[in-house]
C-alpha positions as CSV (number, residue, x, y, z in Angstrom):
1,M,-150.4,21.5,-83.7
2,V,-151.1,21.4,-87.5
3,L,-150.3,24.1,-90.0
4,R,-152.9,26.8,-89.0
5,V,-153.5,27.9,-92.6
6,L,-155.8,25.0,-93.0
7,P,-158.6,23.8,-90.7
8,L,-157.5,20.9,-88.5
9,N,-159.7,18.3,-90.1
10,T,-159.0,19.5,-93.7
11,A,-155.2,19.3,-93.0
12,L,-155.4,15.8,-91.5
13,F,-157.6,14.4,-94.3
14,L,-155.3,15.9,-96.9
15,V,-152.3,14.2,-95.3
16,I,-154.2,10.9,-95.4
17,L,-155.0,11.5,-99.1
18,L,-151.4,12.2,-99.9
19,E,-150.3,9.0,-98.0
20,G,-152.7,6.9,-100.0
21,Y,-151.5,8.5,-103.3
22,V,-147.8,8.0,-102.6
23,V,-148.2,4.3,-101.6
24,L,-150.0,3.3,-104.7
25,A,-147.9,5.5,-107.0
26,S,-144.7,4.2,-105.5
27,E,-145.8,0.6,-106.1
28,L,-146.6,1.3,-109.8
29,L,-143.4,3.3,-110.2
30,A,-141.3,0.5,-108.7
31,I,-142.8,-2.0,-111.2
32,R,-142.1,0.3,-114.1
33,L,-138.6,1.3,-113.1
34,L,-137.6,-2.3,-112.5
35,V,-138.3,-3.3,-116.1
36,P,-134.8,-2.3,-117.5
37,H,-133.1,-4.4,-114.8
38,V,-135.3,-7.5,-114.0
39,G,-138.0,-7.4,-116.7
40,S,-141.8,-7.2,-116.4
41,G,-142.8,-10.8,-115.6
42,V,-145.5,-11.8,-113.2
43,E,-142.9,-12.9,-110.7
44,V,-141.5,-9.3,-110.5
45,V,-145.0,-7.8,-110.2
46,S,-145.9,-10.3,-107.5
47,I,-142.9,-9.6,-105.4
48,V,-143.4,-5.8,-105.5
49,I,-147.1,-6.1,-104.7
50,S,-146.4,-8.4,-101.8
51,G,-143.7,-6.0,-100.6
52,V,-146.4,-3.3,-100.4
53,L,-149.4,-5.2,-99.0
54,L,-147.7,-7.0,-96.1
55,P,-146.0,-3.9,-94.6
56,L,-149.1,-1.9,-95.3
57,A,-151.1,-4.4,-93.1
58,Y,-148.5,-4.5,-90.4
59,G,-148.1,-0.7,-90.5
60,Y,-151.8,-0.2,-89.8
61,Y,-151.5,-2.6,-86.8
62,Y,-148.3,-1.2,-85.5
63,G,-149.4,2.4,-85.8
64,G,-152.6,1.7,-83.7
65,K,-150.8,-0.3,-81.1
66,R,-147.7,1.8,-80.5
67,Y,-149.6,4.9,-79.7
68,H,-151.3,3.4,-76.6
69,T,-147.9,2.5,-75.1
70,L,-147.0,6.2,-74.8
71,Q,-147.5,8.1,-71.5
72,P,-150.6,10.4,-71.6
73,H,-148.8,13.7,-71.3
74,K,-146.6,12.8,-74.3
75,K,-149.4,11.6,-76.7
76,N,-150.4,14.8,-78.3
77,R,-146.9,16.0,-78.9
78,S,-145.7,12.6,-80.0
79,I,-148.3,12.0,-82.7
80,R,-147.1,14.9,-84.9
81,S,-143.4,14.3,-84.3
82,W,-144.0,10.6,-85.0
83,L,-145.8,11.4,-88.3
84,L,-143.1,13.8,-89.4
85,K,-140.4,11.3,-88.6
86,N,-142.2,8.6,-90.6
87,L,-142.8,10.8,-93.6
88,A,-139.2,12.1,-93.6
89,S,-137.7,8.6,-93.4
90,A,-140.0,7.2,-96.1
91,M,-139.2,10.3,-98.3
92,A,-135.4,9.6,-98.1
93,I,-135.6,5.9,-98.9
94,L,-138.1,6.4,-101.8
95,T,-135.9,9.1,-103.2
96,L,-133.2,6.6,-103.7
97,G,-135.4,3.6,-104.6
98,L,-137.3,5.5,-107.3
99,S,-134.3,7.4,-108.9
100,F,-133.0,6.3,-112.3
101,I,-129.3,7.0,-111.7
102,F,-129.3,5.3,-108.2
103,L,-131.1,2.2,-109.6
104,E,-128.4,1.9,-112.3
105,L,-125.7,1.8,-109.7
106,F,-127.7,-0.5,-107.3
107,F,-128.3,-3.2,-109.9
108,A,-124.8,-3.0,-111.3
109,T,-123.5,-3.5,-107.7
110,L,-125.8,-6.5,-107.2
111,S,-124.5,-8.1,-110.4
112,A,-120.9,-7.4,-109.4
113,L,-121.5,-9.1,-106.1
114,G,-122.8,-12.2,-107.9
115,V,-126.5,-11.7,-107.4
116,K,-127.7,-12.0,-110.9
117,H,-131.0,-13.9,-110.8
118,F,-133.9,-11.5,-111.4
119,I,-136.0,-12.9,-108.6
120,A,-133.2,-12.4,-106.1
121,Q,-132.5,-8.9,-107.4
122,T,-136.2,-8.0,-107.2
123,A,-136.6,-9.3,-103.7
124,I,-133.5,-7.4,-102.4
125,Y,-134.7,-4.2,-104.1
126,T,-138.2,-4.5,-102.6
127,A,-136.9,-5.4,-99.2
128,I,-134.6,-2.3,-99.0
129,F,-136.6,0.4,-100.9
130,I,-140.3,-0.6,-100.7
131,V,-141.1,-2.5,-97.5
132,Y,-139.9,-0.1,-94.9
133,P,-141.3,3.2,-96.5
134,V,-144.7,1.5,-96.9
135,F,-144.6,0.3,-93.3
136,L,-143.9,3.9,-92.2
137,L,-146.6,5.5,-94.4
138,A,-149.2,2.9,-93.3
139,Q,-149.0,4.2,-89.8
140,T,-150.5,7.5,-90.9
141,V,-154.2,6.6,-90.7
142,P,-154.1,5.0,-87.2
143,L,-152.0,7.8,-85.8
144,I,-154.2,10.5,-87.2
145,S,-157.3,8.8,-85.8
146,N,-156.1,9.8,-82.3
147,Y,-156.8,13.5,-83.1
148,F,-160.6,12.7,-83.2
149,K,-162.9,12.1,-80.3
150,Q,-163.8,8.5,-79.6
151,T,-167.5,9.3,-79.9
152,Q,-167.0,10.1,-83.5
153,L,-164.7,7.2,-84.2
154,S,-167.0,5.1,-86.4
155,R,-167.9,8.1,-88.6
156,I,-164.3,9.4,-88.7
157,T,-162.9,5.9,-89.5
158,G,-165.1,5.8,-92.6
159,R,-164.0,9.2,-93.7
160,M,-160.3,8.4,-93.2
161,L,-160.6,5.1,-95.2
162,F,-162.5,7.1,-97.9
163,F,-159.7,9.6,-98.2
164,S,-157.0,7.0,-98.1
165,T,-158.7,5.0,-100.8
166,I,-159.3,8.0,-102.9
167,G,-155.6,8.8,-102.6
168,S,-154.8,5.3,-103.8
169,F,-157.1,5.7,-106.7
170,L,-155.5,9.0,-107.7
171,G,-152.1,7.5,-107.2
172,S,-152.9,4.7,-109.6
173,V,-154.7,6.8,-112.3
174,V,-152.8,10.1,-112.2
175,S,-149.3,8.6,-111.9
176,T,-149.7,6.1,-114.8
177,I,-152.3,7.4,-117.2
178,I,-151.5,11.1,-116.9
179,L,-148.1,11.9,-115.5
180,M,-146.1,9.0,-117.0
181,N,-147.4,9.8,-120.4
182,L,-146.9,13.6,-120.0
183,I,-143.6,13.9,-118.2
184,G,-142.2,10.4,-118.1
185,A,-141.8,7.8,-115.4
186,H,-138.7,9.4,-113.7
187,L,-140.2,12.8,-113.3
188,T,-143.4,11.2,-112.1
189,A,-141.2,9.6,-109.3
190,A,-139.9,13.0,-108.4
191,V,-143.4,14.5,-108.2
192,T,-144.4,11.6,-105.9
193,I,-141.6,12.4,-103.6
194,C,-142.5,16.1,-103.6
195,L,-146.0,15.2,-102.4
196,L,-144.5,13.7,-99.3
197,A,-142.8,17.1,-98.8
198,V,-146.2,18.7,-99.1
199,A,-147.5,16.4,-96.3
200,I,-144.6,17.4,-94.1
201,F,-145.3,21.1,-94.6
202,I,-148.9,20.5,-93.7
203,L,-148.0,18.8,-90.4
204,C,-145.3,21.4,-89.5
205,R,-146.0,24.4,-87.3
206,R,-145.6,27.9,-88.6
207,G,-142.1,29.4,-88.8
208,L,-139.1,28.0,-90.5
209,R,-138.1,24.6,-89.0
210,F,-135.7,21.9,-89.7
211,D,-138.5,19.7,-91.1
212,H,-139.2,22.4,-93.7
213,L,-135.6,22.5,-94.8
214,Y,-135.3,18.7,-94.9
215,A,-138.4,18.3,-97.0
216,V,-137.2,20.9,-99.5
217,F,-133.7,19.4,-99.7
218,V,-135.0,15.9,-100.3
219,A,-137.5,17.1,-102.9
220,L,-134.9,19.0,-104.8
221,L,-132.6,15.9,-104.6
222,A,-135.4,13.7,-106.1
223,L,-135.9,16.3,-108.9
224,A,-132.1,16.4,-109.5
225,L,-131.7,12.6,-109.6
226,N,-134.6,12.3,-112.1
227,S,-134.1,15.5,-114.1
228,P,-134.3,15.5,-117.9
229,S,-130.9,17.2,-118.0
230,L,-129.3,14.4,-116.2
231,Q,-131.1,11.9,-118.4
232,Q,-129.8,13.7,-121.5
233,T,-126.3,13.6,-120.1
234,L,-126.7,9.8,-119.9
235,G,-128.0,9.6,-123.5
236,I,-131.7,9.1,-122.6
237,V,-133.9,10.4,-125.4
238,G,-137.3,9.1,-124.2
239,D,-138.9,8.3,-120.9
240,S,-142.5,7.0,-121.2
241,A,-144.8,4.8,-119.1
242,Y,-143.4,1.8,-121.1
243,N,-139.8,2.5,-122.0
244,T,-136.6,4.3,-121.2
245,A,-135.1,4.9,-124.6
246,T,-131.4,5.6,-125.3
247,V,-129.8,6.1,-128.7
248,V,-126.1,5.3,-129.1
249,D,-123.9,6.3,-132.0
250,M,-121.6,3.5,-133.2
251,P,-119.2,5.1,-135.7
252,E,-117.1,2.0,-136.0
253,K,-120.1,0.1,-137.3
254,E,-121.5,3.1,-139.3
255,S,-124.6,2.6,-137.2
256,R,-126.8,4.0,-134.5
257,G,-128.5,1.8,-131.9
258,L,-131.8,2.3,-130.1
259,Y,-131.9,0.8,-126.6
260,L,-135.2,0.3,-124.8
261,N,-135.0,-0.5,-121.1
262,N,-131.3,-1.2,-121.3
263,S,-131.7,-3.7,-124.2
264,R,-130.7,-3.0,-127.8
265,S,-134.0,-2.9,-129.7
266,S,-133.0,-1.6,-133.1
267,L,-129.9,-0.8,-135.2
268,F,-130.0,1.5,-138.2
269,S,-127.3,2.0,-140.8
270,A,-127.5,3.5,-144.2
271,N,-125.6,0.4,-145.3
272,P,-128.0,-2.5,-145.2
273,A,-125.1,-4.9,-144.7
274,K,-124.4,-3.2,-141.3
275,R,-127.9,-3.9,-139.9
276,F,-128.9,-6.7,-137.6
277,P,-128.3,-10.1,-139.4
278,Y,-131.9,-11.2,-138.7
279,V,-133.2,-8.0,-140.2
280,Q,-131.0,-8.5,-143.3
281,Y,-132.3,-12.1,-143.6
282,I,-136.0,-11.0,-143.4
283,E,-135.5,-8.2,-145.9
284,Q,-133.5,-10.2,-148.4
285,H,-135.4,-13.4,-148.4
286,I,-139.0,-12.3,-147.6
287,L,-139.7,-8.6,-147.9
288,N,-137.7,-7.7,-151.0
289,T,-139.1,-10.7,-153.0
290,M,-142.8,-10.4,-152.1
291,P,-145.3,-8.8,-154.6
292,A,-145.2,-5.0,-154.8
293,D,-148.8,-4.7,-153.8
294,G,-148.3,-6.8,-150.6
295,N,-148.8,-5.6,-147.1
296,V,-146.7,-6.3,-143.9
297,L,-147.7,-6.2,-140.3
298,V,-144.9,-5.7,-137.8
299,L,-145.8,-6.5,-134.1
300,G,-143.4,-4.5,-132.0
301,A,-142.2,-1.4,-133.7
302,G,-138.8,-0.9,-132.2
303,G,-137.1,1.8,-134.3
304,F,-139.1,1.2,-137.5
305,T,-136.0,-0.2,-139.2
306,I,-137.5,-3.3,-140.8
307,G,-138.2,-2.6,-144.4
308,F,-137.1,1.0,-144.0
309,D,-135.8,1.2,-147.6
310,D,-139.0,-0.3,-149.0
311,R,-141.2,2.6,-150.4
312,R,-143.7,0.4,-152.3
313,R,-145.4,-2.1,-150.0
314,R,-147.7,-1.1,-147.2
315,Y,-146.4,-1.6,-143.6
316,V,-148.3,-1.4,-140.4
317,F,-146.2,-1.2,-137.2
318,V,-148.0,-1.9,-133.9
319,D,-146.5,-1.1,-130.5
320,I,-148.0,-0.1,-127.1
321,D,-145.5,2.8,-126.6
322,P,-146.9,5.9,-128.5
323,T,-143.5,7.7,-128.2
324,L,-141.5,5.4,-130.3
325,K,-142.3,7.0,-133.6
326,E,-141.2,10.5,-132.4
327,I,-138.1,9.1,-130.8
328,S,-137.0,7.1,-133.9
329,E,-137.6,10.0,-136.3
330,A,-135.8,12.5,-134.1
331,H,-132.8,10.4,-133.0
332,L,-132.4,7.1,-134.9
333,L,-133.6,7.4,-138.5
334,P,-132.2,9.8,-141.1
335,E,-135.7,11.0,-142.1
336,K,-139.3,10.7,-141.1
337,I,-141.0,7.4,-141.6
338,P,-142.3,7.3,-145.2
339,A,-145.9,7.5,-146.1
340,N,-146.3,3.8,-146.9
341,K,-145.7,3.0,-143.2
342,E,-148.4,3.4,-140.6
343,F,-147.9,3.3,-136.9
344,V,-150.6,2.1,-134.5
345,A,-150.0,2.8,-130.8
346,Q,-151.9,-0.1,-129.3
347,S,-151.4,-3.4,-127.6
348,V,-150.6,-6.1,-130.1
349,R,-153.2,-8.4,-128.7
350,Q,-155.8,-5.6,-128.9
351,F,-154.8,-4.8,-132.5
352,L,-155.1,-8.5,-133.5
353,N,-158.5,-8.8,-131.9
354,Q,-159.9,-5.6,-133.4
355,S,-158.3,-5.4,-136.9
356,T,-160.2,-6.7,-139.8
357,E,-157.3,-6.6,-142.3
358,A,-155.3,-9.6,-143.4
359,F,-151.6,-9.5,-144.2
360,D,-149.2,-11.1,-146.6
361,V,-146.4,-11.0,-144.1
362,I,-146.6,-10.8,-140.3
363,I,-143.4,-10.2,-138.3
364,A,-143.6,-10.8,-134.6
365,E,-140.9,-8.6,-133.1
366,V,-142.2,-8.2,-129.6
367,Y,-139.3,-9.6,-127.6
368,T,-136.6,-7.0,-126.8
369,N,-134.5,-9.3,-124.6
370,K,-134.7,-12.4,-122.5
371,Q,-136.3,-10.5,-119.6
372,S,-138.7,-8.0,-121.1
373,I,-141.1,-10.4,-122.7
374,P,-144.7,-9.4,-122.9
375,T,-146.6,-12.3,-121.3
376,E,-149.6,-11.9,-123.6
377,A,-147.4,-12.4,-126.6
378,T,-146.1,-15.9,-125.6
379,T,-149.3,-17.8,-125.5
380,L,-151.1,-20.2,-127.8
381,E,-153.9,-17.7,-128.1
382,F,-151.5,-15.0,-129.3
383,W,-150.2,-17.2,-132.2
384,Q,-153.7,-18.2,-133.1
385,A,-154.6,-14.5,-133.3
386,V,-151.6,-14.0,-135.6
387,Q,-152.7,-16.9,-137.7
388,A,-156.2,-15.5,-138.1
389,K,-154.7,-12.3,-139.7
390,L,-152.6,-14.2,-142.2
391,K,-153.6,-14.2,-145.9
392,P,-153.6,-17.5,-147.8
393,N,-150.1,-18.2,-148.9
394,G,-148.9,-15.6,-146.4
395,I,-145.8,-15.8,-144.2
396,V,-145.3,-15.5,-140.4
397,V,-141.8,-14.6,-139.1
398,A,-141.3,-14.8,-135.4
399,N,-138.0,-13.4,-134.1
400,L,-137.6,-15.3,-130.8
401,I,-134.6,-14.6,-128.5
402,I,-134.0,-18.1,-127.2
403,S,-131.3,-20.7,-126.6
404,P,-130.5,-22.4,-129.9
405,R,-129.7,-25.5,-127.9
406,F,-132.9,-25.3,-126.0
407,D,-131.0,-25.3,-122.7
408,D,-133.9,-23.7,-120.7
409,L,-137.5,-24.3,-120.3
410,F,-138.7,-21.1,-121.8
411,S,-136.8,-21.8,-125.1
412,S,-138.3,-25.3,-125.3
413,R,-141.8,-24.2,-124.4
414,I,-142.1,-21.1,-126.6
415,A,-140.9,-23.2,-129.5
416,R,-143.5,-25.9,-128.7
417,T,-146.2,-23.3,-128.4
418,F,-145.4,-21.7,-131.8
419,S,-145.2,-25.2,-133.3
420,T,-148.7,-26.1,-132.0
421,V,-150.2,-23.4,-134.2
422,F,-147.7,-23.5,-137.0
423,P,-146.4,-27.1,-137.1
424,N,-144.8,-26.6,-140.6
425,H,-142.1,-24.0,-140.2
426,L,-138.4,-23.3,-140.7
427,R,-136.1,-22.4,-137.9
428,Q,-133.3,-20.1,-139.0
429,A,-130.3,-19.2,-136.9
430,V,-128.8,-16.1,-138.5
431,D,-125.7,-16.1,-136.3
432,P,-123.2,-19.0,-135.9
433,V,-124.2,-21.5,-133.2
434,D,-121.9,-23.7,-131.2
435,F,-124.0,-26.7,-130.2
436,W,-121.5,-27.9,-127.6
437,Q,-121.0,-24.7,-125.6
438,T,-123.5,-22.9,-123.5
439,A,-124.1,-19.4,-124.9
440,D,-126.3,-16.4,-124.5
441,P,-129.8,-16.5,-126.2
442,K,-129.7,-15.7,-129.8
443,N,-132.1,-14.4,-132.4
444,I,-133.8,-17.5,-134.0
445,L,-136.3,-16.9,-136.8
446,F,-139.3,-19.2,-136.8
447,I,-140.8,-18.9,-140.3
448,H,-144.1,-20.4,-141.4
449,K,-145.7,-20.1,-144.9
450,S,-149.4,-20.7,-145.2
451,T,-150.3,-23.6,-147.6
452,P,-153.5,-25.4,-148.5
453,H,-152.4,-28.5,-146.5
454,D,-151.7,-26.7,-143.2
455,D,-154.5,-28.7,-141.5
456,D,-153.2,-32.1,-142.6
457,Q,-152.5,-34.2,-139.6
458,L,-151.2,-37.4,-141.2
459,I,-147.9,-38.9,-139.9
460,Y,-146.0,-41.5,-141.8
461,T,-145.9,-44.8,-139.9
462,D,-145.0,-48.4,-140.7
463,D,-148.6,-49.2,-140.9
464,L,-149.7,-46.2,-143.0
465,N,-147.1,-44.6,-145.2
466,P,-148.3,-43.0,-148.5
467,H,-145.1,-41.1,-148.9
468,S,-144.6,-42.4,-152.5
469,L,-148.0,-41.1,-153.6
470,D,-147.3,-37.8,-151.8
471,H,-144.0,-37.5,-153.6
472,Y,-145.6,-38.4,-156.9
473,R,-148.3,-35.7,-156.4
474,Q,-145.5,-33.1,-155.8
């Protein structure tokens, strides 16, 4: 009934363990693989989690109920065939839903059909590629429970839940902390699919069967769709738990661009005039004119292009993705990052909370596009932490990708949040702005220089207006 190489109970509990692993790993992989297409906001995470929990609950219920509708003489034979069918179907759908190249085509098709809102795209993706596979896999535990005697049911139920939960624990820890950081997110997806193939082999009888061939074929397909060779063909140079990195040569601009999760993050050119306009502005008006013994904190490393030509001042780049330095040095920059520049692979909020160093210039460069915005870097508390690390007379530069006309709530509220902490600041649009036409978000620099009167709250009114005295003091 079950592969005879293993004892019956061992085989069954191993299948339960693998099911728990795959469900949790698939959930986390879906959240990670969606980032290049719909971002990483709490709405996206909420939709994916809901698309796992609801079918998981109904799958438990359905798996226990459906078995009792079968005729007695069909029950033993039907359990194994039903499990194999569920595993095979889930394996096929997840192979597509967790594959890089297919997701590129899928979201391009949604956009071409006019479905462009990220919540709608996330909901459609989850409904097609997550809900049904999880529903099928959730039936594993109630179906397998029928292999055990009813007199042992309470003890066996505890053991089954134990192995399922341990599988979920391993799916969470191994897939993210270990595999994504060792082999990348896409190969981790392929490994997850292969574990379903292992479960099918465990449930199959001895001898070569169609189920064996099917499992091997789909596993190989998953490996092919997520293979490093295919990614290299598409220009992908890095695939970590945080970013899918692509470097594109732009000979017409004498430049090379680094894309993180489908968004252009950095642009390097030997000619400073060919670099991003906002980078040119920061370098010309702030970095190149500051004292030679000054220090600079860059939150969000990107491609380490800001201040690249500066060999005198000390720079500290902070980013959560530890692979960015290696990727930038190997594929974007003409040489290794010079000795005056340090890279700290850490969450920016964690760094701000733990660091004891103060800086002359702090550059907040954590927003790669309008979708991939770290939630923890948008809050009042984040800007207060930035302020706490600023030296007297220091400068904060925030590169915010917003509507210069403040057409949307995010643009208005992020500007208001920054202004609450840094009320005296300059807003610099480095690209031309048409205030009468709706346009895509642009890089707007919010620049604050610390002064002794930052805490002054007085506002000129008709009743109290000492502007003449203030002007005389100046």
